Backbone as CSV, one residue per row, in Angstrom:
resi,resn,N_x,N_y,N_z,CA_x,CA_y,CA_z,C_x,C_y,C_z
1,UNK,5.680,35.141,-33.563,5.939,33.838,-33.923,5.715,32.442,-33.395
2,UNK,4.927,32.534,-32.673,4.412,31.523,-31.859,5.526,30.726,-30.785
3,UNK,4.810,30.166,-30.172,5.994,29.757,-28.816,5.758,27.985,-28.894
4,UNK,7.125,27.998,-30.041,7.138,26.173,-30.095,8.572,25.751,-29.615
5,UNK,8.228,24.776,-29.132,9.857,24.032,-28.536,10.549,23.914,-29.161
6,UNK,11.776,25.166,-29.880,12.552,24.421,-30.671,13.581,23.831,-30.004
7,UNK,14.041,22.521,-31.185,15.419,22.148,-30.539,16.996,22.971,-31.721
8,UNK,17.169,23.687,-30.902,18.357,24.544,-31.044,19.364,23.906,-32.197
9,UNK,19.545,22.838,-31.138,21.009,21.716,-31.687,20.418,21.257,-32.693
10,UNK,19.579,20.842,-32.570,18.873,19.474,-33.991,18.818,20.596,-35.488
11,UNK,17.909,21.734,-35.255,18.085,22.873,-35.854,19.241,23.395,-36.301
12,UNK,20.546,23.509,-35.553,21.545,23.713,-35.813,22.406,22.684,-37.393
13,UNK,21.792,21.834,-36.915,22.406,20.850,-37.664,21.472,20.603,-39.474
14,UNK,20.035,20.575,-39.040,19.707,20.818,-40.526,18.541,21.881,-41.374
15,UNK,19.753,23.234,-40.825,19.337,24.388,-41.432,20.583,24.727,-42.553
16,UNK,21.565,24.185,-43.395,22.476,24.433,-44.162,21.614,24.611,-45.188
17,UNK,20.681,24.742,-45.780,19.772,25.713,-46.950,19.700,27.099,-46.144
18,UNK,19.405,27.163,-44.927,18.857,28.600,-44.577,20.194,29.274,-44.706
19,UNK,21.567,28.701,-44.051,22.510,29.539,-44.063,23.147,29.667,-45.330
20,UNK,23.301,28.912,-45.803,23.852,29.316,-47.612,22.747,30.174,-48.014
21,UNK,21.905,30.277,-47.867,20.687,31.446,-48.448,20.985,32.857,-47.552
22,UNK,21.472,32.973,-46.384,21.871,33.800,-45.291,23.170,34.689,-45.900
23,UNK,24.054,33.612,-46.329,25.113,34.221,-46.896,25.131,34.543,-48.143
24,UNK,23.927,34.457,-49.128,23.803,35.293,-50.580,23.286,36.626,-49.789
25,UNK,22.709,36.816,-48.735,22.010,38.280,-48.729,22.901,38.942,-47.799
26,UNK,23.614,38.336,-46.885,24.852,39.237,-46.505,25.609,40.152,-47.440
27,UNK,25.975,39.187,-48.680,26.787,40.012,-50.044,26.432,40.822,-50.520
28,UNK,24.483,40.964,-50.434,24.331,42.324,-51.089,24.038,43.308,-49.903
29,UNK,24.650,43.381,-48.817,24.456,44.442,-47.738,25.990,45.474,-47.889
30,UNK,27.104,44.755,-48.602,28.002,45.671,-48.885,28.394,46.177,-47.473
31,UNK,28.514,45.515,-47.033,29.187,46.496,-45.381,30.350,46.810,-45.065
32,UNK,30.961,47.805,-44.904,32.325,47.989,-44.651,32.812,48.257,-43.538
33,UNK,32.103,47.590,-42.310,32.783,47.558,-41.349,32.885,47.938,-39.869
34,UNK,31.829,49.119,-40.509,31.884,49.920,-39.174,30.147,49.784,-38.671
35,UNK,29.296,49.379,-39.695,27.810,49.171,-39.128,27.751,48.682,-38.010
36,UNK,26.176,49.233,-37.468,25.872,48.422,-36.012,24.646,47.719,-37.100
37,UNK,24.568,46.260,-36.604,23.435,45.330,-37.464,22.770,45.052,-36.629
38,UNK,21.291,44.887,-36.769,20.234,43.737,-36.281,20.145,42.938,-36.761
39,UNK,20.710,41.657,-36.279,19.916,40.639,-37.108,18.537,40.115,-36.687
40,UNK,17.045,40.193,-37.322,16.419,39.894,-36.796,15.714,38.245,-36.754
41,UNK,15.415,37.362,-35.825,15.129,36.170,-35.873,16.474,35.442,-36.072
42,UNK,17.731,35.649,-34.834,18.826,35.359,-35.859,18.836,33.541,-34.975
43,UNK,18.049,32.797,-34.539,18.246,31.635,-34.615,19.460,30.709,-33.475
44,UNK,20.348,30.361,-34.299,21.872,30.019,-33.147,22.383,30.814,-33.320
45,UNK,22.466,31.653,-34.305,23.482,32.688,-34.435,25.020,32.078,-35.220
46,UNK,24.801,31.637,-35.848,25.816,31.272,-36.421,25.958,32.318,-37.874
47,UNK,24.855,32.643,-38.035,24.335,33.818,-39.212,25.015,35.043,-38.836
48,UNK,24.436,34.942,-37.583,24.810,37.198,-36.704,26.087,36.816,-36.828
49,UNK,26.806,35.674,-36.326,28.689,35.504,-35.428,29.338,35.987,-37.396
50,UNK,28.528,35.536,-37.838,29.559,35.840,-39.554,29.138,36.952,-39.776
51,UNK,28.279,37.758,-39.633,28.050,39.447,-39.821,29.012,40.238,-39.004
52,UNK,28.942,39.545,-37.646,30.113,40.266,-36.603,31.464,40.007,-36.914
53,UNK,31.666,39.164,-37.762,33.213,39.095,-38.172,33.456,40.463,-39.231
54,UNK,32.430,40.641,-39.928,32.623,41.590,-40.955,32.524,43.002,-40.821
55,UNK,31.797,43.748,-39.758,31.588,44.740,-39.000,32.410,44.538,-37.555
56,UNK,33.409,44.717,-37.591,34.521,44.622,-36.924,34.524,45.893,-36.277
57,UNK,34.269,47.005,-36.483,34.449,48.140,-36.203,33.163,48.417,-35.608
58,UNK,32.180,47.461,-35.938,30.584,48.117,-35.737,30.388,46.762,-34.448
59,UNK,28.718,47.022,-35.055,28.683,45.763,-33.290,27.384,45.110,-34.360
60,UNK,26.856,43.632,-33.707,25.960,43.287,-34.180,24.921,42.717,-33.202
61,UNK,23.888,42.519,-32.916,22.869,42.159,-31.744,22.073,41.015,-32.702
62,UNK,21.637,39.906,-32.429,20.682,38.663,-32.527,19.663,38.797,-31.919
63,UNK,18.329,39.100,-32.314,17.321,38.712,-31.288,16.534,37.998,-32.290
64,UNK,15.568,37.095,-30.736,14.791,36.278,-31.390,13.928,35.612,-30.184
65,UNK,12.420,35.321,-30.466,11.528,35.107,-29.587,11.837,33.455,-29.351
66,UNK,12.599,32.810,-29.494,13.004,31.484,-28.832,14.100,31.587,-27.699
67,UNK,13.693,31.340,-26.742,14.467,31.178,-25.646,15.603,30.330,-26.247
68,UNK,15.625,29.176,-26.559,16.437,28.266,-26.834,17.712,28.090,-27.732
69,UNK,16.562,28.922,-28.588,17.970,29.672,-29.511,18.877,30.655,-29.237
70,UNK,18.425,31.688,-28.154,19.129,32.574,-27.981,20.103,31.947,-26.814
71,UNK,19.700,31.001,-25.890,20.750,29.918,-24.707,21.824,29.492,-25.678
72,UNK,21.576,28.894,-26.960,22.494,28.115,-27.497,23.200,29.092,-28.541
73,UNK,22.841,30.228,-29.020,23.492,31.183,-29.472,24.510,31.754,-28.431
74,UNK,24.241,32.329,-27.474,25.394,33.125,-26.591,26.185,31.853,-25.636
75,UNK,25.886,30.155,-25.447,27.145,29.644,-25.484,28.354,29.723,-26.345
76,UNK,27.340,29.358,-27.708,28.139,29.292,-28.521,29.329,30.522,-28.990
77,UNK,28.786,31.757,-28.744,29.574,32.680,-29.144,29.526,33.953,-27.758
78,UNK,30.809,33.380,-27.020,30.380,34.229,-25.175,31.087,35.845,-25.736
79,UNK,30.644,36.809,-24.911,30.952,37.558,-25.146,33.039,38.074,-25.144
80,UNK,33.371,37.451,-24.616,34.905,37.214,-24.158,35.185,37.193,-25.342
81,UNK,34.864,36.369,-26.598,35.555,35.743,-27.525,35.134,36.956,-28.608
82,UNK,33.620,37.457,-28.478,33.078,37.916,-29.594,32.780,39.151,-28.950
83,UNK,33.621,40.317,-29.275,32.653,41.332,-28.043,31.917,42.337,-28.778
84,UNK,31.813,42.212,-30.227,30.707,43.057,-30.743,29.973,42.604,-31.414
85,UNK,29.255,41.062,-30.423,28.219,40.333,-30.702,27.429,40.312,-29.647
86,UNK,26.223,40.367,-29.326,25.067,39.993,-28.308,23.864,39.452,-29.037
87,UNK,23.109,39.237,-28.474,22.286,38.530,-28.247,21.207,38.377,-27.141
88,UNK,19.808,38.387,-27.330,18.803,38.978,-26.612,17.103,38.537,-27.168
89,UNK,16.322,37.845,-26.198,14.750,37.215,-26.462,14.366,38.525,-26.640
90,UNK,13.820,38.732,-27.598,12.780,39.643,-28.311,11.775,39.252,-29.338
91,UNK,10.586,39.330,-29.449,9.634,39.093,-30.397,9.935,40.094,-31.593
92,UNK,9.322,40.126,-33.344,10.151,40.605,-34.315,8.465,41.799,-33.941
93,UNK,7.773,41.215,-33.747,6.565,42.609,-33.540,6.471,43.275,-31.842
94,UNK,7.798,43.199,-31.221,7.674,44.351,-30.038,9.575,44.449,-30.169
95,UNK,9.896,45.302,-30.947,11.014,45.792,-31.187,10.803,47.465,-30.223
96,UNK,12.118,47.481,-29.559,12.047,48.746,-28.535,13.069,49.415,-28.999
97,UNK,13.943,49.510,-29.843,15.061,50.227,-30.733,14.404,51.380,-30.844
98,UNK,14.912,52.433,-31.124,14.894,53.772,-31.506,16.582,54.674,-31.845
99,UNK,16.224,54.434,-33.459,17.592,55.002,-33.943,19.017,54.512,-33.668
100,UNK,18.871,53.018,-33.551,20.084,52.057,-32.978,21.012,52.034,-34.282
101,UNK,20.383,51.659,-35.333,20.526,50.753,-36.166,21.222,51.272,-37.542
102,UNK,22.340,50.634,-38.218,22.666,51.417,-39.853,21.537,50.218,-40.170
103,UNK,21.630,49.026,-40.290,21.177,48.047,-41.090,20.835,47.143,-40.283
104,UNK,19.239,46.842,-40.622,18.735,45.446,-39.916,18.842,44.254,-40.748
105,UNK,19.180,42.919,-41.051,18.834,42.206,-41.488,17.850,40.782,-40.879
106,UNK,17.831,39.976,-42.152,16.384,38.869,-41.469,16.659,38.005,-42.426
107,UNK,17.224,36.980,-42.212,16.780,35.898,-43.334,16.250,34.439,-42.813
108,UNK,14.417,34.805,-43.779,14.223,33.465,-43.300,13.307,32.942,-41.781
109,UNK,12.918,34.404,-41.705,12.449,34.520,-40.085,10.987,35.054,-40.382
110,UNK,10.493,36.102,-40.891,9.052,36.520,-40.906,8.252,36.146,-41.129
111,UNK,8.042,35.059,-42.207,6.830,34.220,-42.619,6.120,33.918,-41.590
112,UNK,7.207,33.892,-40.433,6.522,33.184,-38.873,5.416,33.978,-38.435
113,UNK,5.621,35.332,-38.844,4.664,36.680,-37.829,3.378,36.583,-38.626
114,UNK,2.445,37.017,-38.344,0.820,37.336,-38.546,1.297,39.016,-39.076
115,UNK,1.268,39.577,-37.909,1.409,41.144,-38.042,2.705,41.639,-38.474
116,UNK,2.478,42.386,-39.818,3.702,42.584,-40.529,3.814,44.238,-40.348
117,UNK,2.880,44.743,-40.069,2.965,46.655,-39.804,3.129,46.607,-38.523
118,UNK,3.065,45.770,-37.764,3.933,46.136,-36.204,5.529,45.686,-36.865
119,UNK,6.224,45.106,-36.971,7.218,44.818,-37.471,7.556,45.872,-38.441
120,UNK,6.578,46.465,-39.422,7.812,46.797,-40.349,7.819,48.957,-39.440
121,UNK,6.686,49.026,-39.101,7.054,50.106,-38.313,8.192,50.444,-37.199
122,UNK,8.029,48.784,-36.478,9.248,48.977,-35.699,10.461,48.714,-36.165
123,UNK,10.927,48.681,-37.587,11.842,48.338,-38.295,12.442,49.944,-38.628
124,UNK,11.902,50.657,-38.830,11.471,52.446,-39.470,12.195,52.857,-37.874
125,UNK,11.354,52.609,-36.972,11.809,53.389,-35.717,13.163,52.792,-34.986
126,UNK,14.004,51.921,-34.965,15.201,51.315,-35.050,16.389,51.726,-35.893
127,UNK,15.806,51.969,-36.822,17.153,52.695,-38.520,17.256,53.918,-37.977
128,UNK,18.769,54.095,-38.043,19.225,55.273,-37.967,18.715,56.335,-39.388
129,UNK,18.790,57.514,-39.595,18.597,57.889,-40.842,19.341,57.351,-41.878
130,UNK,18.817,56.763,-43.008,19.425,56.767,-43.716,19.981,54.893,-44.030
131,UNK,19.360,54.454,-43.170,19.794,53.217,-42.644,18.783,51.932,-43.514
132,UNK,18.931,50.875,-43.521,18.138,50.270,-44.666,18.301,48.327,-44.235
133,UNK,17.232,47.791,-44.877,16.587,46.743,-44.107,16.635,45.651,-45.362
134,UNK,17.316,44.656,-45.203,17.570,43.521,-46.022,17.120,42.350,-45.450
135,UNK,15.549,42.126,-46.353,14.876,40.817,-45.557,14.797,40.230,-46.467
136,UNK,14.467,38.838,-45.808,14.053,37.547,-47.108,13.060,36.643,-46.079
137,UNK,12.141,36.365,-46.883,10.994,35.170,-45.745,10.372,34.412,-46.735
138,UNK,9.947,33.582,-46.448,8.929,33.285,-47.432,7.819,33.893,-47.880
139,UNK,7.346,33.536,-49.522,6.780,34.685,-50.307,5.388,33.951,-50.558
140,UNK,4.562,34.127,-51.238,3.356,33.592,-52.068,4.091,32.640,-52.802
141,UNK,3.117,31.253,-52.311,3.453,30.274,-52.569,4.621,29.419,-52.227
142,UNK,5.376,29.948,-51.294,5.996,28.723,-50.614,6.137,27.574,-50.638
143,UNK,6.730,26.468,-50.411,6.544,25.471,-50.274,5.365,25.210,-50.392
144,UNK,4.643,25.232,-51.251,3.439,24.575,-51.782,3.244,23.140,-51.364
145,UNK,4.204,22.435,-51.932,4.493,20.844,-52.513,4.220,19.943,-50.986
146,UNK,5.333,20.630,-50.245,4.873,20.085,-48.451,3.667,20.497,-48.206
147,UNK,3.429,21.943,-48.110,2.062,22.010,-47.212,0.956,21.337,-47.634
148,UNK,0.779,21.238,-49.344,-0.148,19.995,-49.887,-0.097,18.765,-49.087
149,UNK,1.118,17.880,-48.882,1.224,16.500,-48.120,0.740,16.985,-46.971
150,UNK,0.864,17.858,-46.069,0.857,18.513,-44.742,-1.212,18.448,-44.769
151,UNK,-1.589,19.189,-45.328,-2.849,19.785,-45.458,-3.877,18.002,-45.528
152,UNK,-3.496,17.405,-46.295,-3.633,15.938,-46.957,-3.823,15.335,-45.321
153,UNK,-2.388,15.340,-45.246,-2.781,14.174,-43.507,-3.210,14.502,-42.547
154,UNK,-3.330,16.053,-42.571,-4.101,16.545,-41.348,-5.463,15.935,-41.333
155,UNK,-6.145,16.546,-42.695,-7.523,16.040,-42.811,-7.875,14.584,-42.747
156,UNK,-7.038,13.339,-42.830,-7.091,12.346,-42.688,-7.393,11.400,-41.641
157,UNK,-7.933,10.034,-41.631,-8.950,9.889,-40.574,-7.761,9.470,-39.472
158,UNK,-6.130,8.773,-39.488,-5.306,8.617,-38.344,-4.904,9.716,-37.416
159,UNK,-4.368,10.865,-38.426,-4.019,12.538,-38.093,-5.224,13.676,-37.543
160,UNK,-6.338,13.376,-38.290,-7.188,14.582,-37.814,-7.532,15.022,-36.654
161,UNK,-7.478,14.234,-35.813,-8.227,14.761,-33.961,-6.629,15.261,-33.557
162,UNK,-5.675,15.064,-34.164,-4.418,16.012,-33.620,-4.706,17.596,-33.747
163,UNK,-5.740,18.269,-35.062,-5.810,18.817,-35.843,-6.469,19.897,-35.455
164,UNK,-7.353,19.436,-34.760,-8.801,20.352,-34.125,-8.975,21.964,-33.907
165,UNK,-9.140,22.751,-34.573,-8.621,23.870,-34.235,-7.701,24.575,-35.018
166,UNK,-6.565,24.077,-35.731,-5.223,24.121,-36.494,-5.420,25.541,-37.368
167,UNK,-5.027,26.200,-36.925,-5.036,27.528,-38.003,-3.705,27.816,-39.025
168,UNK,-3.479,28.106,-40.279,-2.417,28.159,-40.801,-1.388,29.126,-39.890
169,UNK,-0.225,28.588,-39.984,1.064,29.463,-38.695,1.581,30.752,-39.537
170,UNK,1.594,30.442,-40.796,2.423,31.438,-42.072,1.740,32.328,-42.305
171,UNK,3.014,33.721,-42.394,2.156,34.524,-43.786,2.962,34.737,-44.987
172,UNK,2.427,34.314,-46.131,3.467,33.966,-47.058,3.101,35.446,-48.380
173,UNK,3.408,36.895,-47.940,2.800,37.876,-48.512,3.008,38.286,-49.962
174,UNK,2.822,38.683,-51.132,3.085,38.963,-52.209,3.518,40.085,-52.230
175,UNK,4.537,40.533,-53.464,5.398,41.662,-53.361,4.241,43.451,-53.453
176,UNK,3.108,43.055,-53.980,2.230,44.492,-54.092,2.121,44.186,-52.675
177,UNK,1.404,43.631,-52.005,0.770,43.861,-50.357,2.297,44.478,-49.695
178,UNK,3.353,44.054,-49.495,4.306,44.631,-49.152,5.382,45.766,-49.053
179,UNK,5.156,46.150,-50.637,5.682,47.570,-51.307,4.649,48.498,-50.067
180,UNK,3.153,48.344,-50.289,2.312,48.835,-49.842,2.416,49.626,-47.937
181,UNK,2.849,48.386,-47.496,3.442,48.303,-46.295,4.641,49.267,-46.064
182,UNK,5.741,49.039,-46.535,6.856,49.827,-46.628,6.777,50.879,-46.635
183,UNK,5.724,51.396,-48.470,5.723,53.021,-48.283,4.609,53.753,-47.283
184,UNK,4.118,52.996,-46.241,2.794,53.172,-45.277,4.127,53.296,-43.988
185,UNK,4.918,53.495,-43.707,5.976,53.208,-42.653,6.680,54.430,-43.265
186,UNK,7.297,54.671,-44.040,7.846,55.927,-44.502,9.208,55.344,-45.577
187,UNK,9.384,53.768,-45.749,10.632,53.324,-46.347,10.596,53.852,-47.958
188,UNK,11.868,54.213,-48.087,12.055,54.584,-49.622,12.587,53.040,-50.270
189,UNK,11.938,52.686,-51.390,11.925,50.931,-51.544,12.443,50.515,-52.743
190,UNK,13.930,50.243,-52.401,14.795,49.536,-53.736,14.110,48.782,-54.247
191,UNK,13.952,47.220,-53.582,13.493,46.433,-54.326,12.661,45.582,-53.806
192,UNK,11.475,44.885,-53.881,10.362,43.966,-53.649,10.560,42.859,-54.889
193,UNK,10.625,41.906,-54.186,10.564,40.536,-55.370,10.280,39.473,-54.834
194,UNK,9.550,38.537,-55.630,9.413,37.216,-55.465,10.381,36.439,-56.372
195,UNK,11.291,35.406,-55.377,12.353,34.546,-55.651,12.270,33.407,-55.860
196,UNK,11.729,32.144,-56.636,12.070,30.977,-56.846,13.223,30.481,-56.321
197,UNK,13.154,29.485,-55.272,14.499,29.210,-54.607,14.486,27.539,-55.074
198,UNK,15.099,26.535,-54.770,15.274,25.259,-54.919,15.641,25.037,-53.351
199,UNK,15.655,24.131,-52.463,15.922,23.980,-51.274,15.778,22.303,-51.210
200,UNK,17.478,21.758,-51.362,17.533,20.521,-51.613,18.118,19.837,-49.877
201,UNK,17.859,18.424,-49.845,18.111,18.494,-48.516,18.867,16.391,-48.901
202,UNK,19.363,16.147,-47.951,20.193,14.868,-48.388,19.180,13.890,-48.354
203,UNK,18.593,13.619,-49.155,17.861,12.459,-49.400,16.813,12.017,-48.425
204,UNK,15.803,10.925,-47.651,14.422,11.185,-47.124,15.064,11.398,-45.782
205,UNK,16.526,11.332,-45.335,16.697,11.411,-43.810,16.824,13.053,-43.609
206,UNK,17.687,13.542,-44.588,17.743,15.024,-44.748,16.077,15.770,-45.080
207,UNK,15.288,15.112,-45.538,14.031,15.892,-45.326,13.262,15.622,-44.386
208,UNK,13.302,14.530,-43.871,12.620,14.337,-42.410,13.309,15.515,-41.227
209,UNK,14.538,15.334,-41.274,15.206,16.018,-40.491,14.830,17.832,-40.359
210,UNK,14.488,18.226,-41.444,13.877,19.795,-42.298,12.538,19.465,-41.434
211,UNK,12.155,18.619,-42.184,10.660,18.815,-41.149,10.543,18.680,-39.449
212,UNK,11.416,17.774,-39.443,11.066,17.825,-37.573,11.606,19.118,-37.106
213,UNK,12.220,19.981,-37.757,12.952,20.930,-36.996,12.545,22.613,-37.338
214,UNK,11.895,22.332,-38.511,11.542,23.699,-38.749,9.531,23.766,-38.969
215,UNK,8.781,22.703,-39.287,7.434,22.643,-39.364,6.922,22.555,-38.207
216,UNK,7.172,22.938,-36.845,6.436,22.572,-35.455,5.094,23.136,-35.304
217,UNK,4.564,24.106,-35.956,3.248,23.755,-35.936,2.420,22.924,-36.000
218,UNK,2.851,21.970,-37.169,2.464,20.603,-37.416,2.752,19.509,-36.645
219,UNK,3.816,19.469,-36.674,4.702,18.433,-35.644,4.548,18.216,-34.270
220,UNK,4.112,19.496,-33.795,3.806,19.454,-31.934,2.776,19.513,-31.723
221,UNK,1.417,19.275,-32.830,0.411,19.059,-32.888,0.218,17.200,-31.964
222,UNK,1.202,16.320,-32.571,1.493,15.413,-32.625,1.829,14.719,-31.178
223,UNK,1.205,13.891,-30.500,2.022,13.522,-29.432,3.744,12.565,-29.563
224,UNK,4.300,12.685,-28.999,6.185,12.500,-29.162,6.167,11.514,-29.774
225,UNK,5.347,10.049,-29.004,5.550,8.548,-29.328,5.129,8.455,-31.005
226,UNK,4.428,9.470,-31.255,3.654,9.506,-32.698,4.617,10.374,-33.789
227,UNK,4.867,11.641,-33.166,5.898,12.142,-33.640,6.687,11.971,-35.149
228,UNK,7.487,10.705,-34.891,8.538,10.574,-35.944,7.387,9.426,-36.856
229,UNK,6.367,9.346,-36.750,5.832,8.002,-37.609,5.128,9.286,-38.600
230,UNK,4.900,10.200,-38.210,4.064,11.192,-38.902,5.067,11.849,-40.023
231,UNK,6.664,12.663,-39.088,7.440,13.284,-40.116,7.675,12.301,-41.122
232,UNK,7.690,10.850,-40.940,8.164,10.115,-42.083,6.921,9.858,-42.836
233,UNK,5.688,9.754,-42.576,4.562,9.505,-43.686,4.718,10.777,-44.163
234,UNK,5.038,12.236,-43.776,5.125,13.678,-44.310,6.595,13.120,-45.532
235,UNK,7.626,12.565,-45.263,8.603,12.836,-46.324,8.029,11.905,-47.382
236,UNK,7.838,10.488,-46.484,7.170,9.370,-48.175,6.190,9.704,-48.910
237,UNK,5.169,10.686,-48.411,4.220,11.283,-49.327,4.775,12.160,-50.267
238,UNK,5.307,13.096,-49.705,6.028,14.305,-50.322,6.780,13.221,-51.922
239,UNK,7.943,12.537,-51.263,9.305,11.732,-52.252,8.113,11.160,-53.079
240,UNK,6.812,10.755,-53.479,6.012,9.589,-53.910,5.831,10.577,-55.105
241,UNK,5.786,11.831,-55.099,5.307,13.032,-56.025,6.483,13.499,-56.144
242,UNK,7.234,13.982,-55.178,8.654,14.846,-55.931,9.883,13.323,-55.593
243,UNK,9.824,12.607,-56.729,11.229,11.848,-56.076,12.640,12.356,-56.242
244,UNK,13.483,11.704,-55.235,14.854,11.943,-54.908,15.405,12.181,-56.610
245,UNK,16.349,13.183,-57.003,16.869,13.560,-57.868,18.168,12.250,-58.050
246,UNK,18.852,12.251,-59.019,20.055,11.421,-59.238,20.878,11.450,-58.356
247,UNK,20.810,12.564,-57.873,22.411,12.955,-56.944,22.154,12.457,-55.844
248,UNK,20.552,11.744,-55.278,20.446,11.303,-54.093,19.356,12.709,-53.028
249,UNK,19.344,13.703,-53.365,18.347,14.771,-53.152,17.482,14.672,-53.353
250,UNK,16.843,15.443,-52.194,15.241,15.715,-52.063,15.148,17.117,-52.276
251,UNK,14.322,17.298,-53.201,14.144,19.082,-53.786,12.907,19.441,-53.641
252,UNK,12.621,20.372,-52.853,11.430,21.165,-52.504,11.467,22.634,-52.771
253,UNK,10.661,22.619,-53.991,10.234,23.920,-54.642,10.030,25.070,-54.066
254,UNK,10.897,26.404,-53.035,10.017,27.519,-52.251,10.077,28.323,-53.091
255,UNK,9.344,29.698,-52.246,9.257,31.318,-53.157,9.822,32.131,-51.951
256,UNK,10.826,32.349,-52.495,11.064,33.846,-51.033,10.643,35.117,-51.798
257,UNK,10.370,36.148,-50.746,10.566,37.627,-50.886,11.293,37.988,-50.423
258,UNK,11.766,38.979,-51.436,13.416,39.802,-51.215,13.023,41.428,-50.849
259,UNK,13.220,42.063,-49.871,12.706,43.363,-49.497,14.483,44.008,-49.133
260,UNK,14.396,45.505,-49.784,15.734,45.798,-49.844,15.132,47.523,-49.748
261,UNK,15.328,47.842,-48.834,14.014,49.552,-48.469,15.242,50.266,-47.515
262,UNK,15.104,51.670,-47.466,16.010,52.687,-47.204,14.783,53.251,-45.879
263,UNK,15.596,53.938,-44.676,14.783,54.840,-43.864,15.286,56.709,-44.728
264,UNK,14.992,56.966,-45.084,15.440,58.369,-46.553,15.205,59.508,-45.565
265,UNK,16.365,59.849,-45.184,16.407,61.527,-45.064,15.292,62.661,-45.205
266,UNK,14.846,62.796,-46.322,13.091,63.562,-46.295,12.608,63.569,-45.622
267,UNK,12.658,62.005,-45.045,10.775,61.501,-44.267,10.953,62.078,-42.937
268,UNK,12.210,62.360,-42.196,12.681,62.873,-40.907,12.587,64.262,-41.021
269,UNK,13.404,64.763,-41.821,12.753,66.406,-42.191,11.269,66.500,-42.441
270,UNK,10.897,65.639,-43.132,9.280,66.326,-43.355,8.372,66.022,-42.465
271,UNK,9.010,64.987,-41.049,7.692,64.915,-40.126,8.062,65.747,-39.095
272,UNK,9.992,66.760,-39.078,9.846,67.733,-38.335,8.866,68.599,-38.447
273,UNK,9.110,69.246,-39.965,8.537,69.956,-41.015,6.915,70.383,-39.684
274,UNK,6.429,68.991,-40.109,5.230,68.873,-39.771,4.695,68.765,-38.234
275,UNK,5.928,69.083,-37.182,5.564,69.186,-36.226,5.269,67.918,-35.483
276,UNK,5.781,67.076,-36.301,5.936,65.439,-35.681,6.988,64.781,-35.463
277,UNK,6.806,63.913,-34.256,7.884,63.279,-33.255,8.895,62.580,-34.723
């Protein structure tokens, strides 16, 4: 997921859209209150805490590879007030669990990961038999309008020196490729679908807040004293192409891939019959 200097408190203020979308995803989990849940890429922990309130007789572990995010989550949700909720620094590609969870939940995170095979295999090991994964991440075509502006600016005379050797940091998979990954890891697939989403920000300042707190692979290339100017230029260039709506909102067309799959009982039985672990 990259080693970026996340400003956890600034992200918390500028991630309302992600939180709203997470709420939609939680509703699909149909939690009964007793599940053990892994929140993969928990960020500041507010969504993780929401899940913990639902599974009062279960538990929730939030993991993230950002020490800043985990520190904020632990500060906001201490164990003495949230006994079924815990947080740990861990990378999505290095999951170290074996049959610990009934549900793995992940919202707007896994597009930061290059090697999804390692993640999916780790998720299969992490789940109990019959457990399920509910994932949402950027999919094929995500945020193309913003990316086009970023690409144009990083190639411009003014900003190009800061982008020498730059590699595109995200993975936006399509549905067919993801089905193959899931099947290879032994999952039973319920649904894999690309879903268009509209992300709305409060005017130019809201758009800049999102760029500042989320597009770190681009913005952190720029020296701090010039970073604000770069972010404003991205916002101004984008709004010249996609003007503010009548209600003052800045709209960004996003594409999410949503994944709903289960670890089947038959898979475990088949592996045992083959003498595999």
